[in-house]
VEXDREN-2710 file (C-alpha; in Angstrom, 1 decimal):
% VEXDREN-2710
k/r/px/py/pz
1/UNK/0.0/0.0/0.0
2/UNK/1.9/3.1/1.2
3/UNK/5.3/1.4/0.8
4/UNK/4.5/0.4/-2.8
5/UNK/3.4/4.0/-3.5
6/UNK/6.8/5.3/-2.1
7/UNK/8.7/2.9/-4.3
8/UNK/6.6/3.8/-7.3
9/UNK/7.2/7.5/-6.7
10/UNK/10.9/7.0/-5.9
11/UNK/11.2/8.6/-2.5
12/UNK/14.8/9.7/-3.2
13/UNK/13.5/12.0/-5.9
14/UNK/10.6/13.5/-4.0
15/UNK/12.0/14.2/-0.6
16/UNK/13.5/17.7/-0.9
17/UNK/17.0/18.4/0.4
18/UNK/15.6/20.9/2.9
19/UNK/12.6/19.1/4.5
20/UNK/9.8/21.5/5.4
21/UNK/8.1/19.8/8.3
22/UNK/6.5/22.6/10.3
23/UNK/5.5/26.3/10.1
24/UNK/8.5/28.7/10.1
25/UNK/9.6/30.2/13.3
26/UNK/8.3/33.7/12.3
27/UNK/4.8/32.2/12.0
28/UNK/4.4/32.1/15.8
29/UNK/3.9/35.8/16.0
30/UNK/0.9/35.5/13.8
31/UNK/-1.0/33.1/16.1
32/UNK/-4.3/34.4/17.5
33/UNK/-3.9/36.5/20.6
34/UNK/-5.9/34.2/22.8
35/UNK/-3.6/31.2/21.9
36/UNK/-0.5/33.3/22.5
37/UNK/-1.9/34.5/25.8
38/UNK/-2.7/31.0/26.9
39/UNK/0.8/29.6/26.4
40/UNK/2.6/32.6/27.9
41/UNK/0.3/32.5/31.0
42/UNK/1.0/28.8/31.4
43/UNK/4.7/29.2/30.9
44/UNK/4.9/31.9/33.5
45/UNK/3.3/29.6/36.0
46/UNK/5.8/26.7/35.5
47/UNK/9.0/28.3/34.4
48/UNK/10.5/28.3/37.9
49/UNK/9.3/24.8/38.8
50/UNK/11.8/22.4/40.3
51/UNK/11.0/19.1/38.6
52/UNK/10.6/16.0/40.7
53/UNK/13.3/13.5/40.1
54/UNK/12.4/10.0/38.8
55/UNK/14.1/7.6/41.2
56/UNK/14.6/3.9/40.6
57/UNK/12.3/3.0/43.5
58/UNK/9.4/4.8/41.8
59/UNK/10.1/3.0/38.5
60/UNK/10.2/-0.3/40.4
61/UNK/6.7/0.3/41.9
62/UNK/5.1/-1.2/38.8
63/UNK/6.8/-4.5/39.3
64/UNK/6.4/-4.4/43.1
65/UNK/2.8/-3.2/43.5
66/UNK/1.4/-2.8/40.0
67/UNK/1.1/1.0/40.1
68/UNK/1.7/2.9/36.8
69/UNK/0.5/6.4/37.6
70/UNK/3.0/7.4/40.2
71/UNK/5.9/7.2/37.8
72/UNK/4.0/8.1/34.6
73/UNK/2.5/11.3/36.1
74/UNK/5.8/13.3/36.6
75/UNK/7.3/11.7/33.5
76/UNK/4.4/12.9/31.3
77/UNK/4.4/16.3/33.1
78/UNK/8.0/17.0/32.2
79/UNK/7.3/16.6/28.5
80/UNK/4.1/18.6/28.6
81/UNK/5.8/21.4/30.4
82/UNK/8.7/21.4/27.9
83/UNK/6.2/21.8/25.0
84/UNK/4.5/24.6/26.8
85/UNK/7.7/26.5/27.5
86/UNK/9.0/25.9/24.0
87/UNK/5.9/27.3/22.5
88/UNK/5.9/30.3/24.8
89/UNK/9.5/31.0/23.9
90/UNK/8.7/30.7/20.2
91/UNK/5.9/33.3/20.8
92/UNK/7.9/35.8/22.8
93/UNK/11.3/35.0/21.3
94/UNK/13.1/37.0/24.0
95/UNK/14.9/34.2/26.0
96/UNK/12.6/34.5/29.0
97/UNK/11.9/30.7/29.1
98/UNK/15.2/29.5/27.7
99/UNK/16.8/28.3/31.0
100/UNK/13.6/26.5/31.9
101/UNK/13.6/24.7/28.5
102/UNK/17.2/23.8/28.9
103/UNK/16.6/22.4/32.4
104/UNK/13.9/20.2/31.1
105/UNK/15.8/19.0/28.1
106/UNK/18.7/18.1/30.4
107/UNK/16.4/16.3/32.9
108/UNK/14.8/14.2/30.2
109/UNK/18.1/13.4/28.6
110/UNK/19.4/12.3/32.0
111/UNK/16.7/9.6/32.2
112/UNK/18.3/6.2/31.8
113/UNK/15.4/5.1/29.6
114/UNK/12.5/6.8/28.0
115/UNK/10.5/3.5/28.2
116/UNK/7.8/3.7/31.0
117/UNK/7.8/0.9/33.6
118/UNK/4.7/-0.8/32.2
119/UNK/6.4/-1.3/28.9
120/UNK/9.7/-2.5/30.3
121/UNK/9.9/-6.3/30.1
122/UNK/13.5/-6.7/31.1
123/UNK/13.2/-6.7/34.9
124/UNK/12.3/-4.2/37.5
125/UNK/14.5/-1.5/35.9
126/UNK/15.7/-1.0/32.3
127/UNK/18.7/-3.2/31.4
128/UNK/21.2/-0.8/29.9
129/UNK/23.2/-3.7/28.4
130/UNK/20.2/-5.0/26.5
131/UNK/18.8/-3.7/23.3
132/UNK/17.1/-0.4/23.4
133/UNK/13.4/-0.8/23.1
134/UNK/11.3/1.9/21.5
135/UNK/7.9/2.1/23.1
136/UNK/5.0/4.5/22.8
137/UNK/6.4/7.2/25.1
138/UNK/10.0/7.0/24.2
139/UNK/8.9/7.6/20.6
140/UNK/6.7/10.5/21.9
141/UNK/9.8/11.9/23.8
142/UNK/11.8/11.8/20.5
143/UNK/9.1/13.8/18.9
144/UNK/8.9/16.3/21.7
145/UNK/12.7/16.9/21.5
146/UNK/12.4/17.1/17.7
147/UNK/10.1/20.2/18.0
148/UNK/12.3/21.8/20.6
149/UNK/15.4/21.1/18.4
150/UNK/13.6/22.4/15.3
151/UNK/12.4/25.7/16.7
152/UNK/15.0/26.5/19.4
153/UNK/18.1/24.5/18.5
154/UNK/20.0/27.4/17.0
155/UNK/19.2/29.6/20.1
156/UNK/20.1/26.8/22.5
157/UNK/23.5/26.2/20.8
158/UNK/24.4/29.9/21.4
159/UNK/23.7/29.5/25.2
160/UNK/24.6/25.8/25.8
161/UNK/26.0/24.0/22.8
162/UNK/26.4/20.8/24.9
163/UNK/22.6/20.7/25.4
164/UNK/21.9/20.7/21.6
165/UNK/24.5/18.0/21.1
166/UNK/23.0/16.0/24.0
167/UNK/19.6/16.0/22.3
168/UNK/21.2/14.6/19.1
169/UNK/23.0/11.9/21.0
170/UNK/20.1/10.8/23.1
171/UNK/17.6/10.7/20.2
172/UNK/20.1/8.7/18.1
173/UNK/20.8/6.2/20.8
174/UNK/17.3/5.8/22.2
175/UNK/15.2/6.3/19.0
176/UNK/16.8/6.4/15.6
177/UNK/19.4/3.7/15.8
178/UNK/17.3/1.0/17.5
179/UNK/14.3/1.6/15.2
180/UNK/16.5/1.1/12.2
181/UNK/18.4/-1.8/13.7
182/UNK/15.6/-4.1/14.9
183/UNK/12.6/-5.6/13.1
184/UNK/11.2/-7.8/15.8
185/UNK/9.5/-5.1/18.0
186/UNK/6.1/-6.6/18.0
187/UNK/4.2/-3.4/17.0
188/UNK/6.2/-3.1/13.8
189/UNK/4.4/-6.0/12.2
190/UNK/7.5/-6.8/10.1
191/UNK/8.4/-10.3/11.1
192/UNK/5.0/-12.1/11.4
193/UNK/1.3/-11.7/10.6
194/UNK/0.2/-11.1/14.1
195/UNK/-2.3/-8.2/14.4
196/UNK/-0.8/-4.9/15.5
197/UNK/-2.8/-2.2/17.3
198/UNK/-2.6/1.5/18.0
199/UNK/1.1/1.2/19.0
200/UNK/2.0/0.9/15.4
201/UNK/0.8/4.3/14.0
202/UNK/1.3/6.0/17.3
203/UNK/5.0/5.1/17.3
204/UNK/5.6/5.5/13.6
205/UNK/3.9/8.9/13.5
206/UNK/6.5/10.1/16.1
207/UNK/9.4/8.2/14.6
208/UNK/9.0/9.8/11.2
209/UNK/9.1/13.2/12.8
210/UNK/12.3/12.4/14.7
211/UNK/14.1/11.2/11.6
212/UNK/12.9/14.2/9.6
213/UNK/14.4/16.6/12.2
214/UNK/17.5/14.8/13.4
215/UNK/18.7/12.6/10.6
216/UNK/21.4/14.4/8.6
217/UNK/22.2/11.4/6.3
218/UNK/19.8/11.5/3.4
219/UNK/20.1/7.8/2.5
220/UNK/19.4/6.8/6.1
221/UNK/16.4/9.2/6.2
222/UNK/15.0/7.5/3.1
223/UNK/15.6/4.1/4.6
224/UNK/13.8/5.1/7.8
225/UNK/10.8/6.6/6.0
226/UNK/10.5/3.4/3.9
227/UNK/10.6/1.3/7.0
228/UNK/7.9/3.3/8.7
229/UNK/5.8/2.8/5.6
230/UNK/6.3/-1.0/5.6
231/UNK/5.3/-1.0/9.3
232/UNK/2.3/1.3/8.8
233/UNK/1.1/-1.1/6.0
234/UNK/1.0/-3.9/8.7
235/UNK/-1.4/-1.7/10.7
236/UNK/-3.7/-0.8/7.8
237/UNK/-4.1/-4.4/6.7
238/UNK/-5.5/-5.3/10.2
239/UNK/-8.5/-3.2/9.4
240/UNK/-11.7/-4.4/7.8
241/UNK/-13.0/-2.5/4.8
242/UNK/-15.6/-1.0/7.2
243/UNK/-12.9/1.1/8.8
244/UNK/-14.0/0.4/12.4
245/UNK/-11.5/0.5/15.2
246/UNK/-11.9/-2.7/17.2
247/UNK/-10.1/-1.0/20.1
248/UNK/-13.1/1.3/20.4
249/UNK/-13.4/5.1/20.1
250/UNK/-11.3/5.5/23.3
251/UNK/-8.4/4.4/21.2
252/UNK/-9.3/6.1/18.0
253/UNK/-7.2/9.1/18.9
254/UNK/-4.2/6.8/19.2
255/UNK/-5.0/4.4/16.3
256/UNK/-6.8/5.8/13.3
257/UNK/-6.0/9.4/14.2
258/UNK/-2.3/8.5/14.6
259/UNK/-2.4/7.0/11.1
260/UNK/-3.7/10.4/9.9
261/UNK/-0.8/12.1/11.8
262/UNK/1.6/9.9/9.9
263/UNK/0.0/10.5/6.5
264/UNK/0.0/14.3/7.2
265/UNK/3.7/14.1/8.1
266/UNK/4.5/12.0/5.1
267/UNK/2.7/14.5/2.8
268/UNK/4.6/17.4/4.5
269/UNK/8.1/15.9/4.1
270/UNK/7.5/14.9/0.5
271/UNK/6.1/18.3/-0.5
272/UNK/2.6/16.8/-0.9
273/UNK/3.8/14.4/-3.5
274/UNK/2.6/11.4/-1.4
275/UNK/-1.1/11.7/-0.6
276/UNK/-2.9/8.6/0.6
277/UNK/-6.2/10.2/1.7
278/UNK/-8.0/9.2/-1.4
279/UNK/-7.9/5.6/-0.4
280/UNK/-11.4/4.3/0.4
281/UNK/-10.3/2.4/3.6
282/UNK/-8.6/5.5/4.9
283/UNK/-11.9/7.4/4.3
284/UNK/-13.9/4.8/6.2
285/UNK/-11.4/4.8/9.1
286/UNK/-11.9/8.6/9.3
287/UNK/-15.7/8.2/9.2
288/UNK/-15.7/5.6/12.0
289/UNK/-15.5/8.2/14.8
290/UNK/-18.6/10.1/13.8
291/UNK/-20.5/7.0/13.0
292/UNK/-20.1/5.8/16.6
293/UNK/-20.9/9.2/18.1
294/UNK/-24.0/9.2/20.3
295/UNK/-24.3/12.8/21.2
296/UNK/-23.7/15.0/24.3
297/UNK/-20.0/13.9/24.3
298/UNK/-20.9/10.2/24.5
299/UNK/-19.5/7.5/22.2
300/UNK/-20.1/3.8/21.7
301/UNK/-17.4/2.6/24.1
302/UNK/-17.0/-1.1/23.4
303/UNK/-13.5/-2.4/24.4
304/UNK/-11.2/-0.4/26.8
305/UNK/-11.8/3.3/27.0
306/UNK/-14.0/6.0/28.3
307/UNK/-17.5/6.5/27.1
308/UNK/-16.6/10.2/26.7
309/UNK/-13.1/10.0/25.2
310/UNK/-13.4/13.1/23.0
311/UNK/-12.0/13.3/19.5
312/UNK/-9.1/15.2/17.9
313/UNK/-11.5/17.7/16.3
314/UNK/-9.0/20.0/14.5
315/UNK/-7.2/17.0/13.0
316/UNK/-10.5/15.5/11.9
317/UNK/-11.5/18.8/10.2
318/UNK/-8.2/18.7/8.1
319/UNK/-8.8/15.0/7.4
320/UNK/-12.4/15.7/6.4
321/UNK/-11.1/18.2/3.8
322/UNK/-8.4/15.7/2.7
323/UNK/-10.9/12.8/2.1
324/UNK/-13.7/15.1/0.8
325/UNK/-16.2/14.4/3.6
326/UNK/-18.2/17.4/4.6
327/UNK/-20.0/15.5/7.4
328/UNK/-16.6/14.8/9.1
329/UNK/-15.8/18.5/9.0
330/UNK/-19.3/19.2/10.4
331/UNK/-18.6/16.6/13.2
332/UNK/-15.3/18.3/14.0
333/UNK/-17.0/21.6/14.2
334/UNK/-19.6/20.2/16.6
335/UNK/-16.9/18.7/18.8
336/UNK/-14.9/22.0/18.8
337/UNK/-18.0/23.9/20.0
338/UNK/-18.3/21.6/23.1
339/UNK/-14.6/21.8/24.0
340/UNK/-13.2/24.2/26.6
341/UNK/-10.6/25.5/24.2
342/UNK/-7.6/24.2/26.3
343/UNK/-4.3/24.0/24.4
344/UNK/-2.3/21.9/26.8
345/UNK/0.0/19.3/25.2
346/UNK/0.1/15.7/26.2
347/UNK/0.7/13.2/23.4
348/UNK/0.5/13.4/19.6
349/UNK/2.6/16.6/19.4
350/UNK/2.7/17.0/15.7
351/UNK/-1.1/17.0/15.6
352/UNK/-1.3/19.7/18.1
353/UNK/1.3/22.0/16.5
354/UNK/-0.5/21.8/13.1
355/UNK/-3.8/22.6/14.9
356/UNK/-2.4/25.8/16.3
357/UNK/-2.0/27.2/12.8
358/UNK/-5.1/25.8/11.4
359/UNK/-7.7/27.7/9.4
360/UNK/-11.3/27.7/10.4
361/UNK/-13.8/25.3/8.8
362/UNK/-17.5/25.6/8.4
363/UNK/-20.2/22.9/8.1
364/UNK/-22.9/21.0/10.1
365/UNK/-23.0/17.4/11.3
366/UNK/-25.8/15.1/10.4
367/UNK/-25.7/11.9/12.4
368/UNK/-26.7/8.7/10.6
369/UNK/-29.9/6.9/11.3
370/UNK/-28.2/3.5/11.0
371/UNK/-24.9/2.0/10.1
372/UNK/-23.7/-1.6/10.1
373/UNK/-20.0/-2.2/10.3
374/UNK/-20.0/-5.6/8.5
375/UNK/-16.4/-6.5/9.3
376/UNK/-16.2/-5.8/13.0
377/UNK/-20.0/-6.5/13.4
378/UNK/-21.1/-3.3/15.1
379/UNK/-24.6/-1.8/14.6
380/UNK/-25.5/1.7/15.4
381/UNK/-29.1/3.0/15.1
382/UNK/-31.1/6.0/16.3
383/UNK/-34.6/7.1/16.0
384/UNK/-34.2/9.7/13.3
385/UNK/-31.7/10.6/10.6
386/UNK/-29.7/13.8/11.4
387/UNK/-31.2/14.1/14.9
388/UNK/-29.4/13.1/18.1
389/UNK/-32.6/13.3/20.3
390/UNK/-34.6/10.2/21.0
391/UNK/-33.3/6.6/21.4
392/UNK/-29.9/5.5/20.3
393/UNK/-28.8/1.9/20.4
394/UNK/-25.6/0.0/19.5
395/UNK/-25.0/-3.8/19.5
396/UNK/-22.1/-5.9/18.6
397/UNK/-21.0/-9.4/17.5
398/UNK/-17.4/-9.9/16.8
399/UNK/-15.1/-12.1/18.9
400/UNK/-13.4/-12.1/22.3
401/UNK/-9.8/-11.6/21.1
402/UNK/-10.1/-8.1/19.8
403/UNK/-7.5/-5.5/20.7
404/UNK/-8.2/-4.2/24.3
405/UNK/-10.9/-6.9/24.3
406/UNK/-13.8/-7.3/26.8
407/UNK/-15.8/-10.6/26.8
408/UNK/-18.8/-8.9/25.2
409/UNK/-20.1/-10.8/22.1
410/UNK/-23.8/-10.0/21.7
411/UNK/-23.5/-7.0/24.0
412/UNK/-25.6/-3.8/23.5
413/UNK/-26.1/-0.2/24.9
414/UNK/-29.0/2.2/24.9
415/UNK/-29.1/6.0/25.3
416/UNK/-32.0/8.3/25.5
417/UNK/-31.8/12.0/24.4
418/UNK/-28.0/11.8/24.5
419/UNK/-28.0/10.4/28.0
420/UNK/-26.8/6.9/29.2
421/UNK/-29.4/4.3/30.2
422/UNK/-28.1/0.7/29.4
423/UNK/-24.3/1.0/29.3
424/UNK/-20.9/-0.4/28.9
425/UNK/-18.9/0.4/32.0
426/UNK/-15.6/1.0/30.2
427/UNK/-12.3/0.4/32.0
428/UNK/-10.7/1.4/35.3
429/UNK/-7.2/2.9/35.7
430/UNK/-4.6/0.7/34.0
431/UNK/-2.5/-1.4/36.4
432/UNK/-0.1/-4.3/36.1
433/UNK/-3.2/-6.6/36.1
434/UNK/-4.9/-5.0/33.2
435/UNK/-2.6/-6.5/30.5
436/UNK/-1.8/-9.8/32.3
437/UNK/-3.2/-13.3/32.5
438/UNK/-5.4/-11.9/35.3
439/UNK/-7.2/-9.4/32.9
440/UNK/-10.5/-11.2/33.0
441/UNK/-10.6/-11.2/36.8
442/UNK/-11.3/-7.5/36.5
443/UNK/-15.1/-6.9/36.7
444/UNK/-15.3/-4.5/33.7
445/UNK/-13.9/-7.1/31.4
446/UNK/-16.4/-9.9/32.3
447/UNK/-19.5/-10.7/30.3
448/UNK/-21.7/-10.8/33.4
449/UNK/-21.0/-7.1/33.8
450/UNK/-22.0/-6.5/30.3
451/UNK/-25.6/-6.7/28.9
452/UNK/-25.4/-10.4/28.3
453/UNK/-26.7/-13.7/29.6
454/UNK/-25.1/-16.0/32.1
455/UNK/-25.8/-19.6/31.0
456/UNK/-25.8/-22.5/33.4
457/UNK/-23.7/-20.3/35.7
458/UNK/-21.1/-19.6/33.0
459/UNK/-20.0/-16.3/31.6
460/UNK/-18.2/-15.8/28.2
461/UNK/-14.5/-16.6/27.9
462/UNK/-11.7/-15.0/25.9
463/UNK/-10.4/-16.2/22.5
464/UNK/-10.6/-15.5/18.8
465/UNK/-12.8/-18.6/18.4
466/UNK/-15.1/-17.3/21.1
467/UNK/-17.3/-15.4/18.7
468/UNK/-20.6/-14.6/17.2
469/UNK/-21.6/-16.6/14.1
470/UNK/-24.1/-15.9/11.4
471/UNK/-24.4/-12.2/12.3
472/UNK/-26.9/-10.6/9.9
473/UNK/-28.3/-7.0/9.9
474/UNK/-31.1/-5.6/7.8
475/UNK/-33.1/-2.4/7.8
476/UNK/-36.5/-1.8/6.1
477/UNK/-39.8/-0.1/6.8
478/UNK/-38.2/1.8/9.8
479/UNK/-37.2/-1.4/11.5
480/UNK/-33.6/-2.5/12.0
481/UNK/-32.9/-6.1/12.9
482/UNK/-29.6/-7.7/14.0
483/UNK/-29.4/-11.4/14.8
484/UNK/-26.5/-13.7/15.8
485/UNK/-25.6/-17.0/17.3
486/UNK/-23.7/-16.7/20.7
487/UNK/-23.0/-20.3/21.7
488/UNK/-19.4/-20.2/20.6
489/UNK/-18.6/-17.3/23.0
490/UNK/-19.3/-19.5/26.0
491/UNK/-17.3/-22.6/27.2
492/UNK/-18.4/-26.0/26.3
493/UNK/-19.3/-26.6/30.0
494/UNK/-22.2/-24.1/29.6
495/UNK/-24.0/-26.9/27.6
496/UNK/-25.3/-24.6/24.9
497/UNK/-26.7/-26.2/21.7
498/UNK/-27.9/-22.8/20.4
499/UNK/-28.3/-19.3/21.7
500/UNK/-29.7/-16.9/19.2
501/UNK/-29.9/-13.2/20.2
502/UNK/-32.0/-10.9/18.1
503/UNK/-32.3/-7.2/18.4
504/UNK/-35.4/-5.6/16.8
505/UNK/-35.3/-1.8/16.8
506/UNK/-38.5/-0.1/15.6
507/UNK/-37.2/3.5/15.3
508/UNK/-39.2/5.9/17.4
509/UNK/-41.0/3.1/19.3
510/UNK/-39.1/0.3/21.0
511/UNK/-36.1/-2.0/21.2
512/UNK/-36.9/-5.7/21.7
513/UNK/-34.1/-8.1/22.7
514/UNK/-35.1/-11.7/22.1
515/UNK/-33.0/-14.6/23.3
516/UNK/-34.0/-18.0/22.0
517/UNK/-31.9/-20.8/23.4
518/UNK/-31.6/-24.6/23.6
519/UNK/-29.3/-26.3/26.1
520/UNK/-28.2/-29.9/26.4
521/UNK/-28.4/-29.6/30.2
522/UNK/-29.8/-27.1/32.7
523/UNK/-28.1/-27.0/36.1
524/UNK/-28.7/-23.3/36.8
525/UNK/-31.4/-20.8/35.9
526/UNK/-30.7/-18.4/33.0
527/UNK/-29.6/-14.9/34.2
528/UNK/-29.9/-11.8/32.0
529/UNK/-27.5/-9.1/33.1
530/UNK/-28.1/-5.4/32.4
531/UNK/-25.7/-2.6/33.5
532/UNK/-27.5/0.7/34.2
533/UNK/-26.3/4.3/34.6
534/UNK/-29.2/5.2/36.8
535/UNK/-30.8/3.4/39.8
536/UNK/-33.7/1.3/38.4
537/UNK/-37.1/1.1/40.0
538/UNK/-39.0/-2.2/39.8
539/UNK/-42.8/-2.3/39.6
540/UNK/-44.2/-5.7/38.8
541/UNK/-43.2/-6.4/35.2
542/UNK/-41.9/-2.9/34.5
543/UNK/-38.5/-1.5/35.4
544/UNK/-38.0/2.3/35.2
545/UNK/-34.5/2.9/33.9
546/UNK/-34.5/6.7/34.1
547/UNK/-34.2/9.1/31.2
548/UNK/-37.8/8.3/30.2
549/UNK/-37.0/4.7/29.4
550/UNK/-38.8/1.6/30.9
551/UNK/-38.1/-2.1/30.5
552/UNK/-41.0/-4.5/30.1
553/UNK/-40.3/-8.1/31.0
554/UNK/-42.3/-11.3/31.9
555/UNK/-42.4/-11.2/35.7
556/UNK/-44.1/-14.7/35.7
557/UNK/-40.9/-16.1/34.2
558/UNK/-38.2/-13.8/35.5
559/UNK/-37.3/-12.4/39.0
560/UNK/-35.7/-9.0/38.9
561/UNK/-33.0/-7.9/41.4
562/UNK/-30.8/-4.9/41.5
563/UNK/-27.2/-4.7/42.6
564/UNK/-25.4/-1.4/43.3
565/UNK/-21.8/-1.3/42.1
566/UNK/-19.8/1.3/44.0
567/UNK/-17.2/3.0/41.7
568/UNK/-14.0/3.3/43.7
569/UNK/-11.6/3.8/40.8
570/UNK/-11.1/7.5/40.0
571/UNK/-10.9/7.0/36.2
572/UNK/-14.2/5.2/35.8
573/UNK/-15.8/7.4/38.4
574/UNK/-14.8/10.5/36.4
575/UNK/-16.1/8.9/33.2
576/UNK/-19.6/8.4/34.6
577/UNK/-19.7/11.3/37.0
578/UNK/-21.4/9.3/39.7
579/UNK/-20.6/7.1/42.6
580/UNK/-22.6/4.0/41.6
581/UNK/-23.6/2.0/38.6
582/UNK/-26.4/-0.6/38.9
583/UNK/-26.7/-4.1/37.6
584/UNK/-30.1/-5.7/37.0
585/UNK/-30.2/-9.4/37.1
586/UNK/-33.2/-11.1/35.6
587/UNK/-33.2/-14.7/36.8
588/UNK/-35.3/-17.4/35.4
589/UNK/-37.9/-18.8/37.9
590/UNK/-37.7/-22.2/36.3
591/UNK/-34.7/-24.1/34.9
592/UNK/-35.5/-24.7/31.2
593/UNK/-33.4/-26.4/28.6
594/UNK/-35.2/-24.6/25.9
595/UNK/-36.9/-21.2/26.0
596/UNK/-37.6/-17.7/24.4
597/UNK/-37.0/-14.7/26.6
598/UNK/-37.9/-11.1/25.5
599/UNK/-37.0/-7.7/26.9
600/UNK/-38.8/-4.7/25.5
601/UNK/-37.3/-1.2/26.0
602/UNK/-39.7/1.7/25.4
603/UNK/-39.5/5.5/25.6
604/UNK/-42.2/7.0/27.8
END
């Protein structure tokens, strides 16, 4: 794909001798006054900070107690502060923040490794005699230093030439050399056909920046760009033609959007001679994020991630123009209107720098009435085309080995007037346990805390073969129907011969979830689990779910109970802005080997 295009165009002929990667230094004076004021104010607040050291014991806390945040927080803050001070210095250009910039460069260069503890697999501390691994945040660090070097390098060399040289040495040793030397880093996708995830474009989009800025050898630069293209191709081929991100919208900013960062950078360094935005898969990857947008800041949050992850609006506006999608531009405009206008820098630095100099776009967003992602098997449907009010539903098939997977085949969510009703909890703060063999001990990963059945006492289990089969979706006469077989998502011990789940959404009226099952044994009653944002109220065969939604069920066949789930993790608590979620458990009154069960959700 991209690599073949580079070979066809002959990269050696199209990369100019003087690579133009970013706006010129004099452009900073032309930024809007509110942006300039923001960065200068922020820089004044932090310029005299004494940055917390990063001791070995703090690094070791990940191996010792599984804590990530205590090390990562000051690590990330250093880099964010360096970007803020660098931009403020570019704006004022009077040397006021230069010493603070130099102090932070030196502190970051003094770090033994730029790899965070959670990504270090060579013991409790980085092994300096082992190969240098390039992870997400070491690549990000390389990009941060690239921007500092690009804009302030000539000024720094006049004050502290050793600091400029130190940046060159550290970026070479920690980023450029190991990236070129090794092909077996798992995220590269260069030595096997195993799927890669957001790491691939996230890292490559930063790597290409570091090479464009620091690499003085033209042949080596071309070699590096070609290698990133080969690696990026491995990411693109993991996507279905539907463009859906199986990691969920919480990772779109690091996955699909990082691919767009890469493509923008590639276009910039080749003088716009390489443009891949006319590719239909790339277009669908861009459209994915507005197709899974519910409204009110909420997204369909299957897999890890917040239900309100936000979206890189300014980048999406540029991509909307590049792919010729006015609705994507309109979506970006809508998201921009709801943001607080903050310009703080965390990750994806190139994206943010370009956004500062971005022109204004116009256009309106028209949400789709229905969309079926036929590759990843995700349905979205709402009451009316172009209108976010009313009922919104989403349901999924897929399998239980997706990137950042939850055991959730057959799962669904329901929102009313842009507010959550039946939900996916999302994910708690990452710890050592999150990406370990104990992952599915975490409640948010388990099918019994998704909107799914527990069969003969068994929940779903992980694995690519633990999947939906025969998923089919159709829409006609204002009715959308999705049906699938769920038996393979459960262990054999569950004794399932067949478990058909069918969603019937009559737009503007109701959602009916019908489960038709046949078991070869019945040792425990069927349990239907429903996770709710609001505290449900049971009255006979009706459950009031809040937000003007009620659930009708057969109380002669099912017993309803409610469990309060206290949210103790700060990340998930902040996502939902409440202290409790609630789980409804509808338990069969009789043990039946064969049965039909229906749940009907109606708007009052």
